[in-house]
MOPAC internal coordinates of N, CA, C and O (Angstrom, degrees):
PM7 1SCF
backbone

  N    0.0000 0     0.00 0     0.00 0    0    0    0
  C    1.4499 1     0.00 0     0.00 0    1    0    0
  C    1.5297 1   109.26 1     0.00 0    2    1    0
  O    1.2310 1   120.49 1   -43.34 1    3    2    1
  N    1.3353 1   116.67 1   136.66 1    3    2    1
  C    1.4655 1   120.95 1   179.42 1    5    3    2
  C    1.5150 1   111.20 1   -73.77 1    6    5    3
  O    1.2310 1   121.10 1   -35.17 1    7    6    5
  N    1.3232 1   115.50 1   144.83 1    7    6    5
  C    1.4644 1   119.91 1   174.21 1    9    7    6
  C    1.5174 1   108.64 1   -78.54 1   10    9    7
  O    1.2310 1   120.99 1   -39.37 1   11   10    9
  N    1.3264 1   115.71 1   140.63 1   11   10    9
  C    1.4587 1   120.27 1   177.65 1   13   11   10
  C    1.5261 1   108.67 1   -85.38 1   14   13   11
  O    1.2310 1   120.46 1   -51.04 1   15   14   13
  N    1.3111 1   116.73 1   128.96 1   15   14   13
  C    1.4548 1   121.83 1   176.51 1   17   15   14
  C    1.5160 1   107.43 1   -94.43 1   18   17   15
  O    1.2310 1   121.12 1   -51.60 1   19   18   17
  N    1.3307 1   115.47 1   128.40 1   19   18   17
  C    1.4580 1   120.36 1  -177.48 1   21   19   18
  C    1.5146 1   110.97 1  -108.18 1   22   21   19
  O    1.2310 1   121.50 1   -28.81 1   23   22   21
  N    1.2990 1   114.73 1   151.19 1   23   22   21
  C    1.4592 1   123.41 1   174.30 1   25   23   22
  C    1.5200 1   105.85 1   -90.67 1   26   25   23
  O    1.2310 1   120.45 1   -82.39 1   27   26   25
  N    1.3374 1   116.75 1    97.61 1   27   26   25
  C    1.4539 1   121.36 1  -174.97 1   29   27   26
  C    1.5288 1   110.18 1  -135.91 1   30   29   27
  O    1.2310 1   120.83 1   -47.80 1   31   30   29
  N    1.3305 1   116.02 1   132.20 1   31   30   29
  C    1.4576 1   122.44 1  -179.61 1   33   31   30
  C    1.5231 1   108.49 1  -127.88 1   34   33   31
  O    1.2310 1   120.72 1   -43.92 1   35   34   33
  N    1.3338 1   116.23 1   136.08 1   35   34   33
  C    1.4569 1   121.83 1   173.29 1   37   35   34
  C    1.5197 1   107.46 1  -125.08 1   38   37   35
  O    1.2310 1   120.70 1   -51.34 1   39   38   37
  N    1.3376 1   116.27 1   128.66 1   39   38   37
  C    1.4598 1   121.61 1  -179.62 1   41   39   38
  C    1.5250 1   110.06 1  -134.31 1   42   41   39
  O    1.2310 1   121.56 1   -29.63 1   43   42   41
  N    1.3305 1   114.63 1   150.37 1   43   42   41
  C    1.4562 1   120.80 1   170.99 1   45   43   42
  C    1.5196 1   106.90 1  -133.92 1   46   45   43
  O    1.2310 1   120.59 1   -53.66 1   47   46   45
  N    1.3193 1   116.47 1   126.34 1   47   46   45
  C    1.4521 1   119.16 1  -178.37 1   49   47   46
  C    1.5148 1   111.51 1  -173.98 1   50   49   47
  O    1.2310 1   121.23 1    18.55 1   51   50   49
  N    1.3376 1   115.25 1  -161.45 1   51   50   49
  C    1.4581 1   122.29 1  -175.37 1   53   51   50
  C    1.5222 1   110.63 1  -120.49 1   54   53   51
  O    1.2310 1   121.04 1   -38.09 1   55   54   53
  N    1.3416 1   115.62 1   141.91 1   55   54   53
  C    1.4561 1   120.58 1   176.92 1   57   55   54
  C    1.5130 1   109.82 1   -68.82 1   58   57   55
  O    1.2310 1   120.83 1   -44.86 1   59   58   57
  N    1.3298 1   116.02 1   135.14 1   59   58   57
  C    1.4529 1   121.51 1   179.96 1   61   59   58
  C    1.5193 1   113.05 1   -85.52 1   62   61   59
  O    1.2310 1   120.33 1   160.61 1   63   62   61
  N    1.3415 1   116.96 1   -19.39 1   63   62   61
  C    1.4608 1   121.56 1   177.69 1   65   63   62
  C    1.5268 1   108.34 1  -159.72 1   66   65   63
  O    1.2310 1   120.72 1   -13.29 1   67   66   65
  N    1.3212 1   116.23 1   166.71 1   67   66   65
  C    1.4598 1   120.24 1   176.59 1   69   67   66
  C    1.5336 1   109.14 1   -61.90 1   70   69   67
  O    1.2310 1   120.21 1   -34.81 1   71   70   69
  N    1.3251 1   117.21 1   145.19 1   71   70   69
  C    1.4655 1   119.84 1   177.70 1   73   71   70
  C    1.5258 1   111.49 1   -61.81 1   74   73   71
  O    1.2310 1   121.19 1   -37.60 1   75   74   73
  N    1.3246 1   115.33 1   142.40 1   75   74   73
  C    1.4648 1   122.60 1   175.03 1   77   75   74
  C    1.5289 1   105.73 1   -98.93 1   78   77   75
  O    1.2310 1   120.48 1   -66.06 1   79   78   77
  N    1.3403 1   116.68 1   113.94 1   79   78   77
  C    1.4595 1   121.19 1  -176.28 1   81   79   78
  C    1.5247 1   109.39 1  -107.48 1   82   81   79
  O    1.2310 1   121.46 1   -47.43 1   83   82   81
  N    1.3365 1   114.82 1   132.57 1   83   82   81
  C    1.4661 1   120.82 1   178.67 1   85   83   82
  C    1.5152 1   109.21 1  -127.38 1   86   85   83
  O    1.2310 1   121.50 1   -33.59 1   87   86   85
  N    1.3280 1   114.74 1   146.41 1   87   86   85
  C    1.4599 1   120.17 1   176.99 1   89   87   86
  C    1.5162 1   108.36 1  -115.32 1   90   89   87
  O    1.2310 1   120.90 1   -46.59 1   91   90   89
  N    1.3372 1   115.88 1   133.41 1   91   90   89
  C    1.4568 1   122.45 1  -178.33 1   93   91   90
  C    1.5280 1   110.00 1  -104.33 1   94   93   91
  O    1.2310 1   121.17 1    -7.06 1   95   94   93
  N    1.3311 1   115.36 1   172.94 1   95   94   93
  C    1.4626 1   120.11 1   176.67 1   97   95   94
  C    1.5179 1   109.10 1   -54.94 1   98   97   95
  O    1.2310 1   120.76 1   -39.40 1   99   98   97
  N    1.3015 1   116.16 1   140.60 1   99   98   97
  C    1.4509 1   120.34 1  -178.90 1  101   99   98
  C    1.5159 1   112.79 1    86.97 1  102  101   99
  O    1.2310 1   119.99 1   178.25 1  103  102  101
  N    1.3463 1   117.63 1    -1.75 1  103  102  101
  C    1.4467 1   121.46 1   175.82 1  105  103  102
  C    1.5183 1   116.17 1    87.51 1  106  105  103
  O    1.2310 1   119.60 1  -179.57 1  107  106  105
  N    1.3411 1   118.36 1     0.43 1  107  106  105
  C    1.4637 1   119.71 1  -179.92 1  109  107  106
  C    1.5270 1   109.60 1   -69.86 1  110  109  107
  O    1.2310 1   120.79 1   -45.09 1  111  110  109
  N    1.3533 1   116.10 1   134.91 1  111  110  109
  C    1.4637 1   121.32 1  -177.41 1  113  111  110
  C    1.5262 1   111.04 1  -109.63 1  114  113  111
  O    1.2310 1   122.00 1   -28.70 1  115  114  113
  N    1.3427 1   113.78 1   151.30 1  115  114  113
  C    1.4534 1   121.87 1   174.63 1  117  115  114
  C    1.5251 1   107.79 1  -134.71 1  118  117  115
  O    1.2310 1   120.58 1   -44.90 1  119  118  117
  N    1.3251 1   116.49 1   135.10 1  119  118  117
  C    1.4645 1   121.64 1   174.69 1  121  119  118
  C    1.5177 1   107.84 1  -117.89 1  122  121  119
  O    1.2310 1   120.72 1   -42.75 1  123  122  121
  N    1.3260 1   116.23 1   137.25 1  123  122  121
  C    1.4625 1   122.19 1  -179.87 1  125  123  122
  C    1.5218 1   108.39 1  -130.86 1  126  125  123
  O    1.2310 1   120.78 1   -44.03 1  127  126  125
  N    1.3536 1   116.11 1   135.97 1  127  126  125
  C    1.4581 1   120.54 1   176.63 1  129  127  126
  C    1.5128 1   109.49 1  -155.28 1  130  129  127
  O    1.2310 1   120.97 1   -14.20 1  131  130  129
  N    1.3282 1   115.75 1   165.80 1  131  130  129
  C    1.4654 1   120.67 1   175.88 1  133  131  130
  C    1.5216 1   108.43 1  -105.49 1  134  133  131
  O    1.2310 1   121.51 1   -29.27 1  135  134  133
  N    1.3252 1   114.71 1   150.73 1  135  134  133
  C    1.4612 1   120.57 1  -178.15 1  137  135  134
  C    1.5216 1   108.69 1  -137.07 1  138  137  135
  O    1.2310 1   120.73 1   -44.11 1  139  138  137
  N    1.3288 1   116.21 1   135.89 1  139  138  137
  C    1.4630 1   121.70 1   179.26 1  141  139  138
  C    1.5265 1   109.56 1  -103.50 1  142  141  139
  O    1.2310 1   121.14 1   -46.07 1  143  142  141
  N    1.3305 1   115.42 1   133.93 1  143  142  141
  C    1.4654 1   120.78 1   170.75 1  145  143  142
  C    1.5191 1   107.30 1  -115.94 1  146  145  143
  O    1.2310 1   120.63 1   -35.24 1  147  146  145
  N    1.3299 1   116.40 1   144.76 1  147  146  145
  C    1.4638 1   121.53 1  -177.83 1  149  147  146
  C    1.5186 1   110.03 1  -121.05 1  150  149  147
  O    1.2310 1   121.57 1   -37.56 1  151  150  149
  N    1.3248 1   114.59 1   142.44 1  151  150  149
  C    1.4576 1   121.22 1   176.34 1  153  151  150
  C    1.5226 1   107.87 1  -133.74 1  154  153  151
  O    1.2310 1   120.71 1   -46.01 1  155  154  153
  N    1.3051 1   116.25 1   133.99 1  155  154  153
  C    1.4683 1   121.18 1   178.97 1  157  155  154
  C    1.5208 1   107.66 1  -113.93 1  158  157  155
  O    1.2310 1   120.86 1   -49.29 1  159  158  157
  N    1.3233 1   115.97 1   130.71 1  159  158  157
  C    1.4577 1   119.76 1  -179.87 1  161  159  158
  C    1.5206 1   109.75 1  -143.18 1  162  161  159
  O    1.2310 1   121.27 1   -20.62 1  163  162  161
  N    1.3408 1   115.18 1   159.38 1  163  162  161
  C    1.4597 1   121.33 1  -177.60 1  165  163  162
  C    1.5256 1   110.02 1  -104.17 1  166  165  163
  O    1.2310 1   121.43 1   -41.46 1  167  166  165
  N    1.3132 1   114.86 1   138.54 1  167  166  165
  C    1.4631 1   121.35 1   170.42 1  169  167  166
  C    1.5190 1   108.02 1   -78.78 1  170  169  167
  O    1.2310 1   120.29 1   -10.28 1  171  170  169
  N    1.3136 1   117.05 1   169.72 1  171  170  169
  C    1.4523 1   121.90 1   179.11 1  173  171  170
  C    1.5192 1   113.46 1   -60.72 1  174  173  171
  O    1.2310 1   119.51 1   153.91 1  175  174  173
  N    1.3367 1   118.54 1   -26.09 1  175  174  173
  C    1.4670 1   121.47 1  -178.81 1  177  175  174
  C    1.5304 1   112.74 1   -87.93 1  178  177  175
  O    1.2310 1   119.96 1  -171.29 1  179  178  177
  N    1.3408 1   117.69 1     8.71 1  179  178  177
  C    1.4578 1   120.95 1   177.75 1  181  179  178
  C    1.5139 1   114.20 1    88.79 1  182  181  179
  O    1.2310 1   119.81 1   174.63 1  183  182  181
  N    1.3258 1   117.98 1    -5.37 1  183  182  181
  C    1.4600 1   121.47 1   178.06 1  185  183  182
  C    1.5368 1   109.26 1   -76.51 1  186  185  183
  O    1.2310 1   120.68 1   -40.37 1  187  186  185
  N    1.3230 1   116.31 1   139.63 1  187  186  185
  C    1.4491 1   120.76 1   178.19 1  189  187  186
  C    1.5220 1   110.73 1   -99.85 1  190  189  187
  O    1.2310 1   121.13 1   -34.26 1  191  190  189
  N    1.3153 1   115.45 1   145.74 1  191  190  189
  C    1.4546 1   121.61 1   177.01 1  193  191  190
  C    1.5248 1   107.83 1  -132.40 1  194  193  191
  O    1.2310 1   121.32 1   -38.41 1  195  194  193
  N    1.3187 1   115.08 1   141.59 1  195  194  193
  C    1.4547 1   120.18 1   176.42 1  197  195  194
  C    1.5182 1   108.41 1  -109.34 1  198  197  195
  O    1.2310 1   121.20 1   -47.96 1  199  198  197
  N    1.3243 1   115.31 1   132.04 1  199  198  197
  C    1.4582 1   121.42 1  -178.85 1  201  199  198
  C    1.5213 1   108.76 1  -116.62 1  202  201  199
  O    1.2310 1   120.14 1   -54.40 1  203  202  201
  N    1.3279 1   117.34 1   125.60 1  203  202  201
  C    1.4569 1   122.66 1   178.45 1  205  203  202
  C    1.5233 1   108.64 1  -108.73 1  206  205  203
  O    1.2310 1   120.81 1   -50.32 1  207  206  205
  N    1.3242 1   116.06 1   129.68 1  207  206  205
  C    1.4555 1   122.85 1   175.85 1  209  207  206
  C    1.5214 1   108.48 1  -115.48 1  210  209  207
  O    1.2310 1   120.32 1   -41.42 1  211  210  209
  N    1.3279 1   117.00 1   138.58 1  211  210  209
  C    1.4599 1   122.18 1   178.49 1  213  211  210
  C    1.5176 1   109.36 1  -105.23 1  214  213  211
  O    1.2310 1   120.86 1   -42.82 1  215  214  213
  N    1.3250 1   115.96 1   137.18 1  215  214  213
  C    1.4610 1   122.64 1  -177.76 1  217  215  214
  C    1.5250 1   109.27 1  -127.05 1  218  217  215
  O    1.2310 1   120.76 1   -44.19 1  219  218  217
  N    1.3214 1   116.15 1   135.81 1  219  218  217
  C    1.4615 1   121.38 1   173.16 1  221  219  218
  C    1.5143 1   108.41 1   -85.74 1  222  221  219
  O    1.2310 1   120.47 1   -49.94 1  223  222  221
  N    1.3337 1   116.70 1   130.06 1  223  222  221
  C    1.4630 1   122.07 1  -176.92 1  225  223  222
  C    1.5278 1   109.04 1  -121.69 1  226  225  223
  O    1.2310 1   120.60 1   -40.90 1  227  226  225
  N    1.3374 1   116.46 1   139.10 1  227  226  225
  C    1.4600 1   122.55 1   178.17 1  229  227  226
  C    1.5250 1   108.51 1  -129.55 1  230  229  227
  O    1.2310 1   120.62 1   -43.66 1  231  230  229
  N    1.3326 1   116.42 1   136.34 1  231  230  229
  C    1.4672 1   122.23 1   174.76 1  233  231  230
  C    1.5262 1   108.22 1  -127.18 1  234  233  231
  O    1.2310 1   120.48 1   -35.62 1  235  234  233
  N    1.3199 1   116.69 1   144.38 1  235  234  233
  C    1.4623 1   122.20 1  -177.65 1  237  235  234
  C    1.5224 1   111.35 1  -120.72 1  238  237  235
  O    1.2310 1   120.66 1   -24.20 1  239  238  237
  N    1.3385 1   116.33 1   155.80 1  239  238  237
  C    1.4557 1   123.01 1   170.92 1  241  239  238
  C    1.5156 1   114.54 1    62.96 1  242  241  239
  O    1.2310 1   121.41 1    45.82 1  243  242  241
  N    1.3418 1   114.91 1  -134.18 1  243  242  241
  C    1.4654 1   121.15 1  -178.02 1  245  243  242
  C    1.5223 1   111.34 1   -61.57 1  246  245  243
  O    1.2310 1   120.23 1   144.87 1  247  246  245
  N    1.3278 1   117.17 1   -35.13 1  247  246  245
  C    1.4600 1   120.87 1   178.46 1  249  247  246
  C    1.5315 1   110.47 1   -64.86 1  250  249  247
  O    1.2310 1   119.90 1   142.78 1  251  250  249
  N    1.3280 1   117.80 1   -37.22 1  251  250  249
  C    1.4700 1   121.27 1   176.07 1  253  251  250
  C    1.5215 1   110.63 1   -62.57 1  254  253  251
  O    1.2310 1   120.42 1   141.49 1  255  254  253
  N    1.3169 1   116.80 1   -38.51 1  255  254  253
  C    1.4694 1   121.26 1   177.44 1  257  255  254
  C    1.5269 1   110.29 1   -64.25 1  258  257  255
  O    1.2310 1   119.84 1   136.48 1  259  258  257
  N    1.3311 1   117.92 1   -43.52 1  259  258  257
  C    1.4639 1   121.71 1   178.05 1  261  259  258
  C    1.5289 1   110.81 1   -62.50 1  262  261  259
  O    1.2310 1   120.64 1   138.00 1  263  262  261
  N    1.3304 1   116.39 1   -42.00 1  263  262  261
  C    1.4670 1   121.09 1   178.55 1  265  263  262
  C    1.5255 1   109.56 1   -59.66 1  266  265  263
  O    1.2310 1   120.38 1   133.89 1  267  266  265
  N    1.3348 1   116.88 1   -46.11 1  267  266  265
  C    1.4707 1   120.05 1  -177.85 1  269  267  266
  C    1.5274 1   112.11 1   -63.79 1  270  269  267
  O    1.2310 1   120.01 1   149.56 1  271  270  269
  N    1.3213 1   117.58 1   -30.44 1  271  270  269
  C    1.4593 1   121.48 1  -177.88 1  273  271  270
  C    1.5319 1   112.98 1   -86.25 1  274  273  271
  O    1.2310 1   119.90 1   148.35 1  275  274  273
  N    1.3409 1   117.79 1   -31.65 1  275  274  273
  C    1.4568 1   120.69 1  -169.34 1  277  275  274
  C    1.5254 1   115.50 1  -107.88 1  278  277  275
  O    1.2310 1   119.62 1   160.76 1  279  278  277
  N    1.3337 1   118.33 1   -19.24 1  279  278  277
  C    1.4626 1   119.38 1  -172.03 1  281  279  278
  C    1.5170 1   112.36 1  -114.50 1  282  281  279
  O    1.2310 1   121.65 1   -33.04 1  283  282  281
  N    1.3232 1   114.45 1   146.96 1  283  282  281
  C    1.4556 1   121.73 1   174.49 1  285  283  282
  C    1.5250 1   108.52 1  -148.76 1  286  285  283
  O    1.2310 1   120.64 1   -10.50 1  287  286  285
  N    1.3195 1   116.37 1   169.50 1  287  286  285
  C    1.4587 1   122.09 1  -179.88 1  289  287  286
  C    1.5307 1   110.45 1   -49.22 1  290  289  287
  O    1.2310 1   121.05 1   -46.23 1  291  290  289
  N    1.3438 1   115.60 1   133.77 1  291  290  289
  C    1.4582 1   121.38 1   177.77 1  293  291  290
  C    1.5158 1   114.57 1    91.57 1  294  293  291
  O    1.2310 1   119.68 1   164.70 1  295  294  293
  N    1.3480 1   118.21 1   -15.30 1  295  294  293
  C    1.4652 1   120.83 1  -179.12 1  297  295  294
  C    1.5258 1   110.03 1   -60.50 1  298  297  295
  O    1.2310 1   120.76 1   -41.12 1  299  298  297
  N    1.3276 1   116.14 1   138.88 1  299  298  297
  C    1.4693 1   121.61 1   176.95 1  301  299  298
  C    1.5223 1   107.51 1   -97.98 1  302  301  299
  O    1.2310 1   120.92 1   -57.46 1  303  302  301
  N    1.3507 1   115.85 1   122.54 1  303  302  301
  C    1.4574 1   119.86 1  -178.66 1  305  303  302
  C    1.5210 1   111.54 1  -133.49 1  306  305  303
  O    1.2310 1   122.07 1   -20.33 1  307  306  305
  N    1.3095 1   113.64 1   159.67 1  307  306  305
  C    1.4567 1   123.10 1   169.72 1  309  307  306
  C    1.5226 1   105.02 1  -114.14 1  310  309  307
  O    1.2310 1   120.09 1   -46.90 1  311  310  309
  N    1.3323 1   117.44 1   133.10 1  311  310  309
  C    1.4579 1   119.22 1  -178.47 1  313  311  310
  C    1.5151 1   111.18 1  -137.70 1  314  313  311
  O    1.2310 1   122.02 1   -19.21 1  315  314  313
  N    1.3130 1   113.74 1   160.79 1  315  314  313
  C    1.4611 1   121.60 1   173.74 1  317  315  314
  C    1.5172 1   107.30 1  -131.54 1  318  317  315
  O    1.2310 1   120.94 1   -37.28 1  319  318  317
  N    1.3285 1   115.82 1   142.72 1  319  318  317
  C    1.4550 1   120.16 1   179.70 1  321  319  318
  C    1.5140 1   110.72 1  -168.47 1  322  321  319
  O    1.2310 1   121.31 1    22.49 1  323  322  321
  N    1.3397 1   115.10 1  -157.51 1  323  322  321
  C    1.4650 1   120.83 1   179.01 1  325  323  322
  C    1.5221 1   109.46 1  -136.94 1  326  325  323
  O    1.2310 1   121.03 1   -29.95 1  327  326  325
  N    1.3349 1   115.63 1   150.05 1  327  326  325
  C    1.4612 1   120.76 1   178.27 1  329  327  326
  C    1.5175 1   110.22 1   -79.36 1  330  329  327
  O    1.2310 1   121.20 1   -42.45 1  331  330  329
  N    1.3289 1   115.31 1   137.55 1  331  330  329
  C    1.4545 1   121.60 1   176.50 1  333  331  330
  C    1.5243 1   107.69 1  -130.93 1  334  333  331
  O    1.2310 1   120.60 1   -46.65 1  335  334  333
  N    1.3276 1   116.46 1   133.35 1  335  334  333
  C    1.4664 1   122.42 1   177.34 1  337  335  334
  C    1.5265 1   107.18 1  -110.84 1  338  337  335
  O    1.2310 1   120.86 1   -45.13 1  339  338  337
  N    1.3211 1   115.97 1   134.87 1  339  338  337
  C    1.4649 1   120.26 1   177.10 1  341  339  338
  C    1.5243 1   109.47 1  -147.32 1  342  341  339
  O    1.2310 1   121.31 1   -12.44 1  343  342  341
  N    1.2982 1   115.09 1   167.56 1  343  342  341
  C    1.4652 1   119.61 1   178.01 1  345  343  342
  C    1.5296 1   108.60 1  -137.93 1  346  345  343
  O    1.2310 1   121.65 1   -20.18 1  347  346  345
  N    1.3224 1   114.45 1   159.82 1  347  346  345
  C    1.4567 1   121.04 1   176.49 1  349  347  346
  C    1.5210 1   107.70 1  -151.37 1  350  349  347
  O    1.2310 1   121.21 1   -12.85 1  351  350  349
  N    1.3261 1   115.28 1   167.15 1  351  350  349
  C    1.4581 1   120.74 1   179.32 1  353  351  350
  C    1.5245 1   109.38 1  -112.30 1  354  353  351
  O    1.2310 1   120.69 1   -47.84 1  355  354  353
  N    1.3489 1   116.29 1   132.16 1  355  354  353
  C    1.4618 1   120.91 1   179.15 1  357  355  354
  C    1.5297 1   109.92 1   -74.13 1  358  357  355
  O    1.2310 1   120.91 1    -9.54 1  359  358  357
  N    1.3286 1   115.86 1   170.46 1  359  358  357
  C    1.4613 1   120.63 1   177.31 1  361  359  358
  C    1.5249 1   111.52 1   -60.35 1  362  361  359
  O    1.2310 1   121.13 1   152.06 1  363  362  361
  N    1.3471 1   115.44 1   -27.94 1  363  362  361
  C    1.4691 1   120.97 1  -179.98 1  365  363  362
  C    1.5313 1   112.07 1   -84.05 1  366  365  363
  O    1.2310 1   120.04 1  -179.43 1  367  366  365
  N    1.3288 1   117.52 1     0.57 1  367  366  365
  C    1.4586 1   121.05 1   177.22 1  369  367  366
  C    1.5248 1   114.82 1    88.71 1  370  369  367
  O    1.2310 1   119.81 1  -171.79 1  371  370  369
  N    1.3270 1   117.97 1     8.21 1  371  370  369
  C    1.4638 1   120.66 1   178.63 1  373  371  370
  C    1.5213 1   109.74 1   -86.09 1  374  373  371
  O    1.2310 1   120.84 1   -41.11 1  375  374  373
  N    1.3323 1   116.00 1   138.89 1  375  374  373
  C    1.4590 1   120.51 1   177.87 1  377  375  374
  C    1.5236 1   109.17 1   -86.73 1  378  377  375
  O    1.2310 1   120.53 1   -49.27 1  379  378  377
  N    1.3285 1   116.60 1   130.73 1  379  378  377
  C    1.4650 1   123.12 1   179.27 1  381  379  378
  C    1.5227 1   108.72 1  -118.26 1  382  381  379
  O    1.2310 1   121.17 1   -33.81 1  383  382  381
  N    1.3295 1   115.37 1   146.19 1  383  382  381
  C    1.4587 1   121.70 1   179.79 1  385  383  382
  C    1.5253 1   109.00 1  -118.72 1  386  385  383
  O    1.2310 1   120.75 1   -40.12 1  387  386  385
  N    1.3134 1   116.16 1   139.88 1  387  386  385
  C    1.4631 1   121.86 1  -178.34 1  389  387  386
  C    1.5258 1   108.91 1  -132.54 1  390  389  387
  O    1.2310 1   121.31 1   -41.81 1  391  390  389
  N    1.3226 1   115.10 1   138.19 1  391  390  389
  C    1.4567 1   121.52 1   168.90 1  393  391  390
  C    1.5203 1   106.34 1  -118.28 1  394  393  391
  O    1.2310 1   120.54 1   -52.76 1  395  394  393
  N    1.3258 1   116.57 1   127.24 1  395  394  393
  C    1.4533 1   120.20 1  -179.91 1  397  395  394
  C    1.5215 1   109.57 1  -140.00 1  398  397  395
  O    1.2310 1   121.13 1   -14.00 1  399  398  397
  N    1.3234 1   115.45 1   166.00 1  399  398  397
  C    1.4568 1   121.93 1   178.76 1  401  399  398
  C    1.5219 1   108.07 1  -102.80 1  402  401  399
  O    1.2310 1   120.60 1   -56.88 1  403  402  401
  N    1.3317 1   116.45 1   123.12 1  403  402  401
  C    1.4581 1   121.03 1   172.58 1  405  403  402
  C    1.5236 1   105.77 1   -91.80 1  406  405  403
  O    1.2310 1   121.07 1   -66.53 1  407  406  405
  N    1.3211 1   115.55 1   113.47 1  407  406  405
  C    1.4551 1   122.68 1  -171.39 1  409  407  406
  C    1.5257 1   111.16 1   -76.89 1  410  409  407
  O    1.2310 1   121.17 1   -43.34 1  411  410  409
  N    1.3515 1   115.36 1   136.66 1  411  410  409
  C    1.4645 1   122.30 1   174.89 1  413  411  410
  C    1.5302 1   111.27 1  -101.93 1  414  413  411
  O    1.2310 1   120.54 1   146.86 1  415  414  413
  N    1.3453 1   116.58 1   -33.14 1  415  414  413
  C    1.4623 1   121.09 1  -179.05 1  417  415  414
  C    1.5210 1   108.64 1  -159.58 1  418  417  415
  O    1.2310 1   121.13 1   -19.99 1  419  418  417
  N    1.3435 1   115.45 1   160.01 1  419  418  417
  C    1.4587 1   120.23 1   176.34 1  421  419  418
  C    1.5089 1   109.72 1  -151.47 1  422  421  419
  O    1.2310 1   121.54 1   -18.15 1  423  422  421
  N    1.3173 1   114.65 1   161.85 1  423  422  421
  C    1.4608 1   121.99 1   176.09 1  425  423  422
  C    1.5231 1   107.41 1  -142.42 1  426  425  423
  O    1.2310 1   120.58 1   -47.37 1  427  426  425
  N    1.3223 1   116.50 1   132.63 1  427  426  425
  C    1.4577 1   121.01 1   175.00 1  429  427  426
  C    1.5219 1   107.39 1   -74.88 1  430  429  427
  O    1.2310 1   120.62 1   -49.32 1  431  430  429
  N    1.3363 1   116.42 1   130.68 1  431  430  429
  C    1.4646 1   122.31 1  -179.80 1  433  431  430
  C    1.5148 1   107.04 1  -109.39 1  434  433  431
  O    1.2310 1   120.77 1   -64.31 1  435  434  433
  N    1.3228 1   116.12 1   115.69 1  435  434  433
  C    1.4597 1   119.28 1  -172.24 1  437  435  434
  C    1.5168 1   115.42 1  -104.49 1  438  437  435
  O    1.2310 1   119.61 1   159.34 1  439  438  437
  N    1.3376 1   118.34 1   -20.66 1  439  438  437
  C    1.4620 1   118.32 1  -179.75 1  441  439  438
  C    1.5252 1   110.43 1  -147.14 1  442  441  439
  O    1.2310 1   120.24 1    -8.27 1  443  442  441
  N    1.3171 1   117.15 1   171.73 1  443  442  441
  C    1.4704 1   121.87 1  -174.84 1  445  443  442
  C    1.5277 1   112.18 1   -63.51 1  446  445  443
  O    1.2310 1   119.27 1   148.24 1  447  446  445
  N    1.3242 1   119.01 1   -31.76 1  447  446  445
  C    1.4591 1   121.10 1   178.14 1  449  447  446
  C    1.5298 1   110.16 1   -63.38 1  450  449  447
  O    1.2310 1   120.70 1   140.21 1  451  450  449
  N    1.3305 1   116.27 1   -39.79 1  451  450  449
  C    1.4560 1   120.29 1   178.15 1  453  451  450
  C    1.5196 1   111.03 1   -69.42 1  454  453  451
  O    1.2310 1   119.98 1   145.25 1  455  454  453
  N    1.3364 1   117.65 1   -34.75 1  455  454  453
  C    1.4608 1   121.21 1   177.31 1  457  455  454
  C    1.5204 1   109.65 1   -61.24 1  458  457  455
  O    1.2310 1   119.97 1   133.99 1  459  458  457
  N    1.3267 1   117.67 1   -46.01 1  459  458  457
  C    1.4645 1   121.93 1   179.45 1  461  459  458
  C    1.5288 1   110.53 1   -63.81 1  462  461  459
  O    1.2310 1   120.06 1   141.35 1  463  462  461
  N    1.3247 1   117.49 1   -38.65 1  463  462  461
  C    1.4584 1   122.09 1   179.62 1  465  463  462
  C    1.5253 1   111.81 1   -65.85 1  466  465  463
  O    1.2310 1   120.55 1   139.52 1  467  466  465
  N    1.3236 1   116.55 1   -40.48 1  467  466  465
  C    1.4606 1   121.27 1  -176.12 1  469  467  466
  C    1.5251 1   112.39 1   -75.24 1  470  469  467
  O    1.2310 1   119.79 1   158.71 1  471  470  469
  N    1.3279 1   118.00 1   -21.29 1  471  470  469
  C    1.4691 1   121.42 1  -176.58 1  473  471  470
  C    1.5092 1   113.06 1   -73.15 1  474  473  471
  O    1.2310 1   120.10 1   180.00 1  475  474  473

């Protein structure tokens, strides 16, 4: 039997801004925010460098409501979700491509003990 390959992403980082929450017809909610993850690594000469990556995160429905109530800029969270690729056309007719994480769950991480537990 073949193994099923899943689209699964796990991130731990800090919100770059307060979530932007929108409500659509029928009451369905969407929350969107950016999240920074940091990685520190050493070069061969012993010098350390820190690399920050920014990720676009989207939450839908009840999870969007939880995000709007519990998260704000600077919050440290651990999340799980899946990668989604999409494209759109600007008003000027240029095609743009976006990769974002559609969040399935999250946990606020408040101290170093929780960081070690979540890893």
